[in-house]
C-alpha positions, -999 to 999 in steps of 0.1 A, spaced: 230 -49 1 234 -74 27 240 -70 64 211 -39 58 181 -43 72 151 -43 42 138 -15 36 105 6 48 82 -2 17 97 -38 18 78 -45 54 46 -23 42 40 -43 13 46 -79 31 22 -59 60 -2 -55 29 -5 -85 12 -31 -114 13 -9 -141 0 28 -140 6 54 -168 -12 87 -177 -8 103 -195 -30 135 -218 -9 167 -222 -39 203 -234 -32 218 -201 -26 184 -181 -7 201 -187 31 230 -168 17 210 -135 19 201 -117 50 177 -97 32 161 -130 20 161 -143 57 146 -114 71 120 -109 47 110 -148 58 111 -137 91 87 -107 85 67 -130 63 61 -155 90 55 -125 122 22 -117 97 13 -149 92 4 -157 121 -16 -127 135 -51 -125 138 -50 -106 103 -34 -134 84 -18 -131 50 -14 -164 44 27 -177 39 30 -208 9 63 -223 4 85 -232 -31 112 -255 -29 126 -247 -58 159 -268 -61 163 -274 -27 141 -302 -6 121 -293 25 138 -312 51 172 -296 37 157 -263 46 139 -276 83 172 -300 91 194 -267 80 220 -287 64 246 -284 34 245 -254 20 220 -238 41 240 -250 73 269 -235 61 249 -202 52 234 -201 88 271 -205 105 290 -176 86 254 -156 95 261 -161 133 299 -153 126 292 -121 107 263 -112 132 284 -119 162 262 -87 183 231 -100 173 230 -138 175 191 -133 186 182 -124 153 203 -155 134 184 -177 159 150 -162 143 158 -167 112 168 -203 124 134 -205 140 117 -187 107 131 -217 83 120 -246 103 86 -232 106 77 -224 75 94 -258 63 66 -272 80 40 -254 64 21 -266 33 36 -256 0 54 -272 -30 82 -292 -36 88 -290 -73 125 -304 -76 120 -329 -107 83 -324 -117 72 -303 -148 75 -265 -138 44 -252 -157 18 -281 -141 34 -272 -106 31 -232 -116 -2 -240 -127 -13 -252 -92 3 -226 -72 -17 -198 -88 -47 -219 -86 -45 -216 -42 -36 -179 -45 -67 -173 -66 -86 -192 -40 -66 -182 -13 -79 -141 -26 -110 -153 -32 -119 -165 5 -98 -134 17 -126 -112 -2 -146 -105 32 -127 -93 63 -137 -81 92 -130 -41 86 -155 -41 60 -184 -57 80 -208 -42 107 -207 -56 144 -182 -88 133 -148 -84 158 -162 -95 185 -185 -124 170 -151 -132 151 -131 -137 183 -161 -155 204 -166 -180 176 -131 -187 172 -124 -190 206 -149 -217 203 -135 -235 177 -99 -233 191 -73 -228 165 -44 -219 179 -50 -249 206 -21 -271 211 -39 -305 217 -46 -328 189 -82 -333 189 -106 -334 160 -130 -304 171 -169 -300 154 -187 -270 162 -224 -256 149 -228 -222 142 -273 -216 149 -295 -189 143 -325 -176 123 -320 -170 84 -306 -138 70 -286 -131 107 -251 -133 95 -241 -173 96 -224 -174 61 -209 -143 66 -194 -148 97 -183 -182 87 -169 -171 58 -148 -143 75 -131 -171 97 -125 -193 71 -103 -171 50 -86 -162 77 -73 -197 91 -71 -216 60 -39 -211 55 -27 -236 89 -43 -265 72 -31 -285 44 -66 -300 33 -94 -274 33 -130 -269 20 -159 -248 22 -194 -264 7 -219 -232 4 -250 -245 6 -244 -285 12 -287 -288 11 -288 -274 -22 -265 -297 -34 -282 -321 -23 -316 -315 -35 -308 -302 -67 -277 -321 -76 -273 -354 -54 -245 -373 -32 -220 -379 -54 -221 -345 -68 -217 -330 -37 -188 -357 -29 -176 -347 -63 -170 -306 -48 -153 -317 -13 -129 -341 -27 -118 -314 -54 -114 -291 -26 -94 -310 -2 -71 -323 -29 -69 -285 -43 -78 -296 -79 -59 -327 -78 -87 -352 -83 -115 -346 -103 -126 -383 -119 -151 -400 -96 -177 -421 -109 -194 -432 -78 -201 -428 -36 -179 -465 -28 -150 -447 -46 -159 -411 -37 -163 -424 6 -128 -440 1 -115 -409 -14 -123 -388 12 -113 -408 40 -77 -418 30 -69 -379 23 -86 -371 52 -70 -393 74 -35 -380 67 -38 -343 63 -52 -320 94 -82 -304 75 -104 -276 76 -140 -279 67 -172 -259 62 -204 -267 56 -226 -244 53 -266 -251 55 -270 -287 66 -306 -292 68 -309 -331 76 -298 -353 101 -270 -373 89 -256 -352 62 -222 -355 74 -222 -394 76 -238 -394 37 -208 -375 27 -188 -401 44 -173 -371 70 -168 -387 107 -145 -380 134 -127 -414 131 -116 -408 94 -102 -371 99 -67 -365 108 -61 -347 146 -60 -315 146 -86 -308 125 -118 -286 128 -156 -292 113 -176 -263 112 -214 -267 106 -242 -241 101 -274 -252 105 -308 -227 112 -316 -259 131 -301 -270 162 -319 -308 162 -296 -310 129 -261 -295 146 -270 -319 176 -272 -347 152 -233 -340 146 -221 -343 182 -206 -311 182 -182 -301 207 -197 -266 206 -225 -250 192 -221 -208 183 -257 -190 188 -256 -161 161 -267 -130 173 -285 -101 160 -272 -70 159 -273 -42 189 -290 -9 187 -254 8 175 -247 -19 149 -280 -13 132 -278 20 129 -242 17 117 -247 -9 90 -280 12 77 -264 42 76 -235 28 51 -259 10 32 -286 44 24 -262 75 32 -229 63 25 -220 72 68 -209 54 96 -234 75 114 -261 93 105 -251 122 130 -223 126 113 -241 135 80 -255 177 79 -273 176 52 -295 146 62 -330 161 75 -346 153 109 -375 139 83 -346 111 75 -331 105 104 -370 99 120 -377 75 95 -345 60 100 -358 50 134 -388 32 122 -372 14 96 -346 -4 125 -380 -7 147 -391 -32 117 -362 -49 112 -352 -58 149 -314 -55 147 -317 -86 114 -288 -78 93 -298 -90 58 -330 -64 62 -309 -36 74 -292 -45 43 -319 -49 18 -339 -20 30 -307 3 32 -295 -4 -3 -331 2 -14 -343 35 2 -304 48 -11 -311 79 -30 -345 77 -30 -362 107 -17 -389 112 18 -417 107 -3 -408 76 -16 -391 62 20 -426 69 37 -444 49 10 -417 24 17 -422 21 48 -461 23 49 -465 -8 24 -434 -30 39 -459 -45 67 -482 -63 40 -456 -65 17 -424 -77 29 -395 -72 6 -391 -101 -14 -355 -112 -7 -361 -111 32 -393 -132 24 -376 -161 2 -346 -167 36 -379 -168 57 -400 -193 31 -370 -218 28 -373 -220 73 -412 -226 65 -414 -248 42 -393 -275 59 -417 -282 83 -443 -303 86 -479 -296 83 -490 -296 120 -456 -275 133 -466 -249 98 -500 -247 114 -485 -235 149 -463 -212 132 -493 -193 117 -508 -195 150 -478 -178 168 -467 -152 144 -508 -145 140 -520 -147 181 -496 -156 202 -458 -137 198 -449 -127 234 -476 -151 251 -470 -164 284 -448 -194 287 -481 -218 304 -509 -206 282 -494 -208 246 -487 -246 245 -525 -249 263 -539 -232 235 -525 -250 211 -532 -283 222 -566 -271 221 -564 -266 183 -553 -301 182 -515 -289 169 -499 -317 197 -473 -285 207 -449 -299 229 -429 -316 203 -439 -287 178 -426 -261 196 -394 -276 201 -388 -278 163 -394 -240 162 -375 -236 182 -344 -255 171 -352 -240 139 -347 -205 149 -382 -198 148 -387 -190 180 -375 -179 214 -394 -200 246 -381 -182 274 -396 -186 311 -395 -148 320 -399 -138 280 -426 -167 272 -429 -172 234 -412 -146 215 -405 -146 175 -388 -119 159 -414 -89 143 -399 -101 108 -408 -133 114 -441 -125 124 -450 -106 93 -443 -131 71 -463 -156 89 -497 -133 85 -485 -127 53 -488 -166 48 -521 -158 59 -532 -129 40 -516 -143 8 -539 -172 4 -567 -151 -7 -554 -116 -10 -582 -87 -4 -610 -116 8 -601 -118 48 -632 -141 48 -614 -166 32 -586 -162 55 -578 -194 83 -570 -166 110 -585 -135 117 -561 -111 140 -572 -72 135 -611 -61 139 -605 -39 106 -603 -70 91 -633 -90 105 -652 -52 98 -643 -57 63 -663 -89 60 -695 -80 83 -714 -75 48 -706 -104 36 -738 -120 37 -723 -156 31 -716 -188 52 -678 -187 63 -662 -220 62 -627 -211 65 -622 -193 87 -612 -213 123 -598 -184 146 -600 -153 156 -578 -129 181 -587 -90 182 -567 -77 209 -570 -40 222 -546 -24 206 -569 -34 172 -600 -28 192 -594 9 200 -603 43 187 -627 44 159 -625 9 156 -638 1 189 -669 21 184 -679 6 151 -708 -22 146 -689 -54 141 -719 -73 146 -727 -110 162 -741 -119 131 -705 -124 117 -698 -147 142 -730 -168 138 -718 -175 99 -681 -183 106 -693 -229 112 -659 -242 115 -647 -216 136 -623 -233 168 -607 -209 184 -621 -169 200 -604 -144 222 -620 -110 220 -604 -85 246 -627 -56 257 -646 -52 221 -681 -34 217 -702 -53 196 -740 -49 182 -765 -71 170 -780 -107 178 -756 -136 180 -777 -164 170 -754 -192 166 -717 -204 172 -696 -230 156 -698 -266 174 -658 -266 164 -653 -243 192 -625 -252 219 -620 -220 236 -638 -192 238 -628 -159 255 -645 -128 254 -637 -97 280 -671 -79 280 -692 -101 265 -721 -75 251 -752 -99 251 -772 -115 281 -778 -149 270 -756 -177 246 -770 -189 219 -794 -222 229 -784 -238 197 -756 -239 205 -739 -278 211 -703 -270 225 -692 -305 232 -656 -299 220 -654 -271 239 -623 -271 267 -625 -236 283 -651 -207 284 -639 -173 297 -663 -145 300 -651 -117 322 -667 -85 330 -692 -103 310 -731 -92 307 -742 -128 308 -773 -138 326 -777 -173 318 -750 -197 297 -780 -224 293 -809 -244 308 -802 -282 321 -768 -295 315 -739 -289 282 -726 -319 276 
């Protein structure tokens, strides 16, 4: 009945909705229930969890509702008289009518109802699909969403166009984060668009196809027939110039893609927001963003929770009394391997679910040399985008230099002829490595394994055909191959590889004598035997701790050598005369 408060059930229904629709008719304002519902809907739509409020003006104009003229004005005067004891409530109703009338909606007076209803249904379906991701269902997302929303500055009163980039390595959750934020904020904008993979659309379907998809979204499907780039550019500019827009472009991988699309700051209405997602910081910088958000790996607790949800349907393994210590120990090994990368944790958790202990052990044993295809595919896209020298630098870091000293690594890469200053910068921009003063060169362990797998897959089970050797075991495998080896160009054997049984093996100097194109050699504390009859004339860097021989091969003409380092060696004489 009029004058009574709306029911608790109705309040709960409003709070639990993703889409709220207010239908304004001539008699709408006569009902105190309708006005209470409207105030509640508006209140819910402005909170963080944002259901989306859509106004429909059936037989009354938005202006009449906003300015509260005629029947709306008369009805509100009557409410003020009736609720003298609660004038603040009526004032809230007045303010709610103004705010909702200012939202983007549908004025269907004098229009074909069936056509307008179809548009409304399309919009509601679009919202529901966009809202399918929520913070509550994702691990570690709440703080990241809040941080990024602060950078985007949705609630700013300043009428400025704002561009924000989201950067990070493949599989770190950039797209998931973007979709959550898009779903939470799209109701605030009259034009909105989320293009899932602009680089793929560019590559497979071409620019015009991308422009069509973009226009279809920002016009809510009202424009579909476009035949050339000129018309597409004109439509984009004229549509965006007069409407506050929210635009998300995922996986930009080329400088200038926004310009090709026809999207520039000067064509955007004040208050618009553009969010560009990329693995490449250099690409993002070309868009001249106001801010760049660096997506973060999951911390230890978040990684544990995500994995347990996928593998055990529990937030923490400690809450599962029926899970044995072996599962707990193997869980720690999985998380050590995944190193906080959400994609890897999800894939491995789902893969191991419902499997027994022996299957877990088997899966973990093969991961080092055979990473999961879904993970490899993500990294392969980043690797394929590199130029040839950048690929070589990436593989050298993966095989030899991960965690290497900041000032040593560029020097060694330079000796290899890779021009590392620009190459390392590109790898940093593409989120493949970090380069810090204290930590040196850092590459995620999964990227390191991916790089090494590329080298191995060039000739499976034939390490003498690999370009790089980083394990004494692999060097030992080729000691009986009586052939010249022209493919091996770089070797680094670390102490951790030459330990225990491996350290006392008889990997002989003859192996190195047969590597005619070897450019780079580091052996740390290795025990070798046999004779060293020759060394590659291509050597640029030669470091051997505890060099076991008393001589250096007289036949070597090391005209390309930059550095020779032999600490704690048995050598008595390098060579006779002067080496050029």
